[in-house]
DRENNUGU-752922 format. One line per field, with one value per residue: y negated, x negated, z of N, C-alpha, C in turn. Coordinates in steps of 0.2 Angstrom, whole numbers, padded with zeros to 4 digits. Atoms other than C-alpha are relative to their C-alpha. Example, Ala and Ser with C-alpha at 12.3 -4.5 7.8 and 13.67 -1.06 7.14 Angstrom:
n_y [0006,0006]
n_x [-0004,0004]
n_z [0000,-0001]
ca_y [0022,0005]
ca_x [-0062,-0068]
ca_z [0039,0036]
c_y [-0006,-0005]
c_x [-0004,0004]
c_z [0000,0003]
This chain:
n_y [-0006,-0006,-0002,-0007,-0003,-0004,0000,-0006,0003,0005,-0003,-0005,0004,0006,0000,0005,0007,0004,-0002,0007,0003,-0002,-0001,0001,-0004,0004,-0004,0004,-0003,0003,0004,0006,0003,-0005,0003,0005,-0005,-0002,0005,0002,-0005,0001,0006,-0002,-0002,-0008,-0002,-0004,0000,-0005,0002,-0005,0003,-0002,0003,0005,0007,0004,0003,0005,-0001,0003,-0005,-0007,-0001,-0001,-0006,-0006,-0002,-0008,-0002,-0003,0001,0002,-0002,-0007,0000,0001,0001,0004,-0004,-0006,0002,0002,-0005,-0003,0004,-0001,-0006,0000,0005,0001,0005,0006,0003,0000,0004,-0001,0004,0000,0007,0005,0000,0004,0000,0005,-0002,0007,0004,-0003,0004,0001,-0006,-0005,-0006,-0004,0004,-0002,-0006,0000,0001,-0005,-0006,0002,-0001,-0007,-0001,-0003,0004,0007,0000,0005,0000,0002,0007,0000,0006,0001,0006,0005,0001,-0007,0001,0002,-0007,-0006,-0005,0002,0002,0007,0003,0007,0002,-0006,0001,-0005,0002,0002,-0003,-0006,-0006,-0004,-0007,-0006,-0005,-0005,-0006,-0007,-0004,-0005,0002,0006,0004,0004,-0001,0005,0006,-0001,0003,0001,0006,0001,0006,0001,-0002,-0007,0001,0004,-0004,-0007,-0004,-0003,-0003,-0006,0001,-0002,0005,0006,0002,0005,-0002,-0005,0000,0001,0000,-0006,-0003,-0006,-0005,-0007,-0002,0006,0000,0004,-0003,0004,0006,0005,-0002,-0005,-0006,0001,0004,0006,0005,0004,0004,0007,0003,-0005,-0001,0005,0007,0001,0000,0004,-0003,0004,0000,-0001,0004,-0005,0001,-0007,-0001,0005,-0002,-0006,0002,0003,-0005,-0005,0003,-0001,0005,0006,0004,0002,0005,0006,0004,-0002,0006,0000,0006,-0001,0001,0005,-0001,-0003,0004,-0004,0002,-0004,0003,0000,-0007,0000,0004,-0004,-0006,-0005,-0004,0003,-0001,-0003,0003,0002,0007]
n_x [0004,-0004,0000,0002,-0004,0005,0007,0001,-0002,0004,0006,0000,0001,0005,0005,-0002,-0002,0007,0005,0004,0001,0000,-0007,-0001,-0004,-0001,-0003,-0005,-0002,-0006,-0004,0003,0004,0001,0001,0006,0006,0001,0002,0006,0004,0000,0004,0007,0002,-0001,-0004,-0006,-0001,-0004,-0001,-0003,-0004,-0006,-0006,-0003,0003,-0001,0005,-0003,-0001,0005,0005,-0003,0000,0007,0004,-0002,-0004,0000,-0003,0005,-0001,0006,0000,0003,0007,0005,-0004,0004,0006,-0003,-0003,0006,0003,-0005,0001,0008,0001,-0004,0002,0007,0002,-0004,0002,-0006,0001,-0005,-0001,-0006,-0004,0003,0007,0002,0006,0004,0006,0003,-0002,-0007,-0005,0001,0002,-0004,0003,0004,0006,0005,0002,0005,0007,0002,0002,0006,0004,0000,-0004,-0007,-0004,0001,-0002,-0003,0000,-0007,0000,-0006,-0004,-0005,-0003,0002,-0005,-0004,-0007,-0004,0001,0001,0003,0007,0001,-0002,0005,0001,0004,0004,0007,0005,0006,0005,0006,0000,0001,0006,0001,0003,0003,-0005,0005,-0003,-0004,0004,0007,0002,0002,-0005,-0001,0003,-0004,-0007,0000,-0007,0000,-0005,-0002,-0006,-0004,0002,0005,-0002,-0005,0001,-0004,-0007,0001,0003,0007,0001,-0003,0003,0005,-0003,0002,-0005,0002,-0006,0001,0004,-0001,-0003,0003,-0003,0003,0001,-0006,0000,0000,-0004,0004,0001,0006,-0001,0005,0007,0004,0002,-0005,-0001,0006,-0002,0005,0004,0007,0005,-0001,-0007,-0006,-0005,-0005,-0006,-0003,-0007,-0003,-0005,-0004,-0002,0001,-0004,-0006,0000,0001,-0006,-0005,0002,-0001,0005,0005,-0004,-0001,0006,0002,-0005,0003,0006,0005,0005,0004,0003,-0005,0000,-0006,0002,0000,-0002,0004,0006,0005,0000,0002,0007,0003,0000,0004,-0005,0001,0006,0001,0006,0004,-0005,-0001]
n_z [-0001,-0003,-0007,0000,-0006,-0004,0001,0006,0006,0003,0002,0006,0006,-0001,0006,0006,-0002,-0002,0005,0001,-0007,-0007,-0003,-0007,-0003,-0005,-0005,-0004,-0007,-0002,0005,-0001,0006,0005,0006,0001,0000,0007,0005,-0002,0003,0007,0002,0000,0006,0000,0006,-0002,-0008,-0002,-0007,-0003,-0005,-0001,0004,-0004,0001,0007,0003,0003,0007,0004,0000,0000,0008,0002,-0005,0000,-0006,-0002,-0006,-0004,-0008,-0003,-0007,0000,-0002,0006,0006,0005,0002,0005,0005,0003,0002,0005,0006,0002,0003,0007,0004,0000,0004,-0001,-0006,-0004,-0007,-0005,-0006,-0003,0001,-0004,0001,0006,0002,0002,0003,0002,0005,0003,0002,0006,0003,-0001,-0003,0006,0001,-0006,0001,0006,-0002,-0005,0004,0003,-0006,0000,-0006,0001,-0006,-0003,-0007,-0003,-0007,-0002,-0004,-0003,0000,-0005,-0001,-0007,-0006,0000,-0002,0007,0004,-0005,0003,0002,0007,0003,0005,0000,-0006,0000,-0002,0000,-0004,0004,-0002,-0004,0004,-0001,0003,-0003,0004,0000,0000,0003,-0004,-0004,-0001,-0002,0006,0003,0008,0005,0003,-0003,-0006,-0003,-0002,-0004,-0002,0000,-0006,-0002,-0005,-0006,-0004,0001,-0004,0003,0006,-0001,0003,0007,0004,-0001,0005,0005,0007,0004,0007,0003,0007,0002,0006,-0001,0004,-0001,-0006,-0004,-0005,-0005,-0007,-0005,-0002,0005,0003,0005,-0001,0004,-0004,0003,0000,-0006,-0001,0001,0006,0004,-0002,0002,-0002,-0003,0005,-0002,-0005,0000,-0006,0001,-0005,-0002,-0006,-0002,-0006,-0004,0000,-0004,-0008,-0003,0000,-0005,-0006,-0005,0000,0002,-0006,-0003,0004,0002,0006,0002,0001,-0004,0003,0006,0005,0006,0005,0006,0006,0006,0005,-0001,-0003,-0007,-0002,0002,-0005,-0006,0001,-0001,0006,0003,0008,0002,0006,0004,0000]
ca_y [0186,0204,0209,0225,0236,0244,0244,0260,0252,0237,0247,0258,0242,0232,0237,0227,0213,0209,0212,0193,0187,0179,0186,0181,0193,0184,0193,0186,0189,0177,0163,0149,0138,0152,0140,0128,0143,0149,0132,0128,0144,0141,0124,0132,0140,0159,0167,0179,0178,0194,0190,0204,0201,0207,0205,0195,0180,0168,0163,0146,0145,0135,0149,0164,0161,0162,0175,0193,0198,0215,0221,0226,0229,0219,0227,0244,0249,0243,0236,0222,0234,0248,0236,0227,0244,0250,0235,0237,0254,0249,0234,0238,0223,0210,0197,0197,0186,0189,0179,0177,0164,0147,0150,0139,0142,0128,0129,0116,0103,0112,0096,0095,0113,0129,0145,0153,0140,0145,0163,0161,0153,0166,0180,0171,0172,0191,0191,0202,0192,0175,0174,0165,0159,0157,0139,0138,0124,0118,0105,0090,0090,0107,0099,0092,0108,0122,0134,0125,0121,0104,0099,0081,0081,0095,0096,0108,0110,0101,0110,0125,0138,0151,0168,0184,0197,0211,0228,0245,0256,0266,0256,0241,0236,0222,0224,0214,0197,0201,0191,0190,0173,0165,0150,0141,0145,0164,0158,0145,0157,0173,0180,0182,0188,0206,0208,0216,0200,0187,0186,0171,0179,0187,0193,0187,0185,0200,0209,0225,0241,0260,0266,0250,0249,0236,0240,0234,0221,0212,0221,0233,0251,0245,0236,0223,0216,0211,0200,0181,0178,0186,0190,0175,0159,0153,0157,0146,0150,0145,0142,0148,0135,0145,0142,0161,0161,0145,0153,0169,0161,0151,0166,0178,0177,0182,0166,0153,0147,0145,0133,0115,0108,0114,0097,0096,0084,0093,0091,0082,0078,0089,0079,0092,0089,0100,0086,0086,0105,0103,0089,0100,0114,0125,0131,0127,0124,0134,0131,0125,0106]
ca_x [0064,0070,0074,0066,0076,0060,0041,0041,0052,0041,0025,0032,0032,0017,0005,0016,0023,0006,-0004,-0011,-0018,-0022,-0007,-0001,0007,0017,0025,0040,0042,0056,0066,0053,0046,0049,0051,0037,0025,0029,0029,0013,0005,0013,0005,-0012,-0010,-0006,0001,0013,0020,0027,0037,0041,0056,0071,0088,0094,0083,0087,0075,0078,0084,0069,0057,0069,0069,0049,0044,0046,0058,0054,0066,0055,0055,0041,0045,0038,0021,0007,0019,0008,-0007,0004,0011,-0006,-0014,0000,-0003,-0022,-0020,-0007,-0017,-0036,-0045,-0033,-0037,-0025,-0022,-0011,-0003,0012,0027,0022,0004,-0005,-0020,-0033,-0049,-0063,-0056,-0039,-0030,-0038,-0043,-0034,-0036,-0041,-0054,-0062,-0061,-0069,-0084,-0084,-0085,-0100,-0108,-0105,-0093,-0077,-0071,-0068,-0068,-0055,-0053,-0036,-0034,-0020,-0007,0005,0018,0013,0029,0036,0052,0057,0050,0053,0047,0030,0033,0033,0025,0026,0020,0007,-0010,-0025,-0041,-0055,-0069,-0074,-0075,-0088,-0095,-0101,-0112,-0101,-0110,-0109,-0096,-0103,-0120,-0128,-0134,-0127,-0118,-0127,-0119,-0104,-0098,-0082,-0076,-0065,-0056,-0040,-0024,-0030,-0045,-0037,-0022,-0032,-0023,-0007,-0016,-0022,-0041,-0038,-0028,-0041,-0052,-0048,-0058,-0047,-0053,-0038,-0044,-0050,-0053,-0042,-0052,-0047,-0050,-0051,-0040,-0036,-0038,-0028,-0041,-0040,-0056,-0059,-0066,-0080,-0093,-0098,-0080,-0081,-0097,-0095,-0109,-0121,-0139,-0147,-0137,-0120,-0104,-0089,-0075,-0057,-0045,-0027,-0018,-0006,0008,0009,0001,0009,0026,0022,0016,0032,0043,0035,0044,0028,0019,0033,0036,0017,0015,0023,0011,-0002,-0011,-0028,-0043,-0049,-0033,-0032,-0018,-0019,-0021,-0015,-0031,-0046,-0058,-0054,-0057,-0074,-0079,-0075,-0085,-0069,-0073,-0088,-0091,-0106,-0114,-0097,-0096]
ca_z [0080,0083,0101,0107,0120,0127,0127,0116,0103,0102,0101,0087,0075,0083,0069,0057,0068,0076,0061,0062,0079,0090,0100,0117,0128,0142,0157,0165,0184,0188,0180,0183,0168,0156,0141,0145,0147,0129,0121,0129,0121,0104,0104,0108,0091,0095,0079,0088,0106,0114,0130,0141,0153,0161,0152,0167,0162,0148,0135,0128,0110,0103,0108,0107,0087,0087,0101,0101,0116,0125,0138,0152,0171,0178,0196,0190,0196,0185,0173,0166,0164,0155,0143,0139,0137,0126,0114,0114,0108,0094,0087,0087,0080,0085,0098,0113,0128,0143,0157,0167,0166,0174,0169,0156,0146,0145,0135,0130,0118,0117,0114,0097,0093,0091,0101,0084,0082,0099,0095,0078,0087,0101,0087,0079,0097,0095,0110,0111,0127,0134,0152,0161,0178,0187,0194,0207,0204,0217,0220,0231,0241,0246,0253,0236,0227,0239,0226,0224,0206,0198,0181,0185,0203,0202,0211,0211,0222,0215,0224,0234,0220,0223,0216,0224,0216,0210,0214,0204,0211,0226,0226,0233,0215,0206,0189,0175,0171,0182,0197,0208,0209,0222,0229,0228,0238,0238,0248,0259,0264,0263,0278,0267,0252,0250,0247,0230,0225,0230,0215,0202,0187,0174,0157,0148,0131,0122,0106,0106,0102,0103,0121,0129,0146,0157,0176,0191,0195,0179,0173,0159,0158,0146,0156,0143,0143,0161,0159,0160,0147,0135,0138,0130,0135,0143,0134,0134,0146,0149,0163,0166,0176,0187,0199,0202,0219,0226,0221,0229,0246,0247,0242,0254,0271,0280,0274,0269,0286,0290,0275,0275,0262,0251,0251,0259,0257,0242,0233,0216,0204,0189,0173,0160,0151,0147,0151,0169,0171,0161,0173,0188,0181,0181,0163,0151,0131,0131,0114,0107,0103]
c_y [0006,0000,0007,0002,0003,-0001,0004,-0003,-0006,0002,0003,-0005,-0005,0000,-0004,-0007,-0004,0001,-0006,-0003,-0007,0001,-0001,0004,-0003,0004,-0004,0003,-0003,-0006,-0007,-0002,0005,-0004,-0004,0005,0002,-0006,-0002,0005,0000,-0006,0001,0004,0008,0001,0003,-0001,0005,-0002,0006,-0002,0004,-0003,-0005,-0007,-0003,-0003,-0005,0000,-0002,0005,0007,0001,0002,0006,0007,0002,0007,0000,0004,-0002,-0001,0002,0007,0000,0000,-0002,-0005,0004,0005,-0004,-0003,0006,0003,-0004,0001,0006,0000,-0004,0000,-0005,-0007,-0003,-0001,-0004,0002,-0004,0001,-0007,-0005,0000,-0004,0000,-0007,0003,-0006,-0003,0003,-0005,-0002,0007,0006,0005,0004,-0003,0003,0007,0001,-0002,0006,0006,-0001,0000,0008,0002,0003,-0003,-0007,0001,-0006,0000,-0003,-0006,-0001,-0008,0000,-0007,-0004,-0001,0006,-0002,-0002,0006,0005,0007,-0001,-0002,-0006,-0002,-0006,-0002,0006,-0002,0007,-0001,-0001,0002,0006,0007,0003,0007,0005,0005,0006,0007,0006,0004,0005,-0002,-0006,-0004,-0004,0002,-0006,-0005,0001,-0003,0000,-0008,-0002,-0007,-0002,0002,0007,0000,-0003,0004,0007,0005,0003,0003,0007,-0001,0001,-0006,-0007,-0003,-0005,0002,0005,0000,0001,0000,0005,0002,0007,0005,0007,0001,-0004,0000,-0005,0003,-0004,-0006,-0005,0001,0005,0006,-0001,-0006,-0007,-0005,-0004,-0005,-0007,-0003,0005,-0001,-0006,-0008,0000,0000,-0004,0005,-0004,0000,0001,-0004,0003,-0002,0006,0001,-0005,0003,0006,-0001,-0003,0005,0005,-0002,0000,-0006,-0007,-0005,-0003,-0006,-0006,-0004,0004,-0005,0001,-0005,0001,0001,-0006,0001,0003,-0004,0003,-0002,0004,-0003,0000,0007,0001,-0004,0003,0006,0007,0004,-0004,0001,0005,-0004,-0004,-0008,-0003]
c_x [0004,-0001,-0001,0003,-0005,-0007,-0001,0002,-0004,-0007,0001,-0001,-0006,-0005,0002,0001,-0005,-0006,-0005,0000,-0003,0007,0000,0005,0002,0006,0004,0002,0006,0002,-0004,-0005,-0002,-0001,-0006,-0006,0000,-0001,-0007,-0005,0002,-0004,-0007,-0001,0000,0005,0006,0000,0005,0002,0003,0004,0006,0006,0004,-0002,0002,-0006,0003,0000,-0006,-0006,0002,-0001,-0008,-0003,0004,0002,-0001,0003,-0005,0001,-0007,-0001,-0004,-0008,-0005,0003,-0003,-0006,0002,0002,-0006,-0004,0003,-0002,-0007,-0001,0003,-0003,-0007,-0002,0003,-0002,0007,-0001,0007,0001,0007,0004,-0003,-0008,-0002,-0007,-0003,-0007,-0004,0003,0007,0005,-0001,-0002,0004,-0003,-0004,-0007,-0006,-0002,-0005,-0007,-0003,-0002,-0007,-0006,-0001,0003,0007,0005,-0001,0002,0004,0001,0008,0000,0007,0003,0005,0003,-0002,0005,0005,0007,0004,0000,-0001,-0004,-0007,-0002,0002,-0005,-0002,-0004,-0004,-0008,-0004,-0006,-0006,-0007,0001,0000,-0007,0000,-0004,-0002,0006,-0005,0003,0004,-0004,-0007,0000,-0004,0005,0001,-0003,0005,0007,0001,0008,0001,0006,0001,0007,0005,-0002,-0005,0003,0006,-0002,0003,0007,-0001,-0005,-0008,0000,0003,-0004,-0004,0004,-0003,0005,-0002,0007,0000,-0005,0001,0002,-0005,0002,-0004,-0001,0006,-0001,0002,0004,-0002,-0001,-0007,0001,-0004,-0006,-0003,-0001,0007,0001,-0006,0003,-0004,-0005,-0007,-0004,0002,0008,0005,0005,0005,0006,0004,0007,0003,0006,0003,0002,-0001,0004,0007,0000,-0001,0006,0006,0000,0003,-0006,-0005,0005,0000,-0007,-0003,0005,-0003,-0006,-0006,-0005,-0005,-0004,0005,0000,0006,-0003,0002,0003,-0005,-0007,-0007,-0001,-0003,-0008,-0004,-0001,-0004,0005,0000,-0006,0001,-0005,-0004,0006,0001,0004]
c_z [0002,0008,0000,0007,0005,-0003,-0006,-0006,-0003,-0003,-0007,-0007,0001,-0005,-0005,0003,0003,-0004,0000,0007,-0001,0003,0008,0003,0007,0004,0005,0007,0003,-0005,0000,-0006,-0005,-0007,-0001,-0001,-0008,-0005,0001,-0005,-0008,-0002,0000,-0007,0000,-0006,0002,0008,0001,0007,0003,0007,0001,-0004,0004,-0001,-0007,-0003,-0004,-0008,-0004,0000,-0001,-0008,-0002,0004,-0001,0007,0001,0006,0005,0007,0003,0008,0000,0001,-0006,-0006,-0005,-0004,-0005,-0006,-0004,-0003,-0007,-0008,-0002,-0004,-0007,-0005,0001,-0005,0001,0007,0004,0006,0003,0006,0002,-0001,0006,0001,-0007,-0002,-0003,-0002,-0002,-0007,-0002,-0002,-0008,-0004,0001,0004,-0006,-0001,0005,-0001,-0005,0003,0005,-0004,-0003,0006,0002,0007,-0001,0006,0001,0006,0002,0007,0002,0005,0003,-0001,0005,0000,0006,0005,0000,0003,-0006,-0005,0004,-0004,-0002,-0007,-0002,-0006,0000,0006,0003,0002,0000,0005,-0005,0002,0005,-0003,0001,-0003,0004,-0005,0000,-0001,-0004,0005,0004,0001,0003,-0006,-0004,-0007,-0004,-0002,0002,0007,0002,0002,0004,0001,-0001,0005,0002,0006,0006,0004,-0001,0004,-0002,-0006,0001,-0003,-0007,-0005,0001,-0006,-0005,-0007,-0003,-0007,-0004,-0008,-0003,-0007,0001,-0004,0003,0006,0005,0005,0005,0007,0004,0002,-0005,-0003,-0005,0001,-0004,0003,-0003,0000,0006,0002,-0002,-0005,-0002,0003,-0001,0001,0003,-0006,0002,0004,0000,0007,-0001,0007,0003,0006,0004,0008,0005,0000,0005,0008,0002,-0001,0005,0007,0005,-0001,-0001,0006,0004,-0004,-0001,-0005,-0002,-0001,0006,-0003,-0006,-0006,-0005,-0005,-0006,-0006,-0006,-0005,0001,0003,0008,0002,-0002,0006,0007,0000,0000,-0007,-0004,-0008,-0001,-0006,-0005,0001,-0005]
């Protein structure tokens, strides 16, 4: 695949290179599990993957021949939102997904069905989004894995997830079919996490339309895109299994020495299977069987 020197160069050809979706946009913040992240999403069935990353990081050969690599500074302000919005504007009508490295999409029956099949069903439901929930992953032994990342010895929180009403801006009136969801490491270590970063809901699978904009809190400027369900029944949802918070808590000097382990009585080994997440209620199939 060609390599792009900038976001502008990539966008100039996006209408041709990303003409067939669904498309995954992966944003690389560090050099942790870059290859496994891309391989996982190729296995999900994404037609194209664009990876935004600094030149300093290496992309494994087996994925570099298939992915669109874009030289990009993830340290810039609103870097991810800027890139996502640029792609949205360039490819209206295409389904897009976004995540960071060391994050892995899981959805109902993903072991036997492609992400395109899930999107096709969702379109039949007259939905332009699929709500995703970011579920924190963490290594079970921080002495052995000081960056909190291990694919083989990985745990998650099995309970404690909750939601609060999301009010309309400047009012006490709740938004229709919108909630703020919480839990995981962001809740357990909230003293080390800013208020704006504590939510675990992320509208990460969307149909691009002109004028749509991703905001800094992982919501969009079109209200219906932020709803977790339609008006008449529950819709399917997905989960993004993520090491991102665990990495940040161990990398941050203000929190790393306060955390000897992420293990607690509600920790459970992650089985890398959608059935576990369905059983825990962390995503649901809706009417998809």
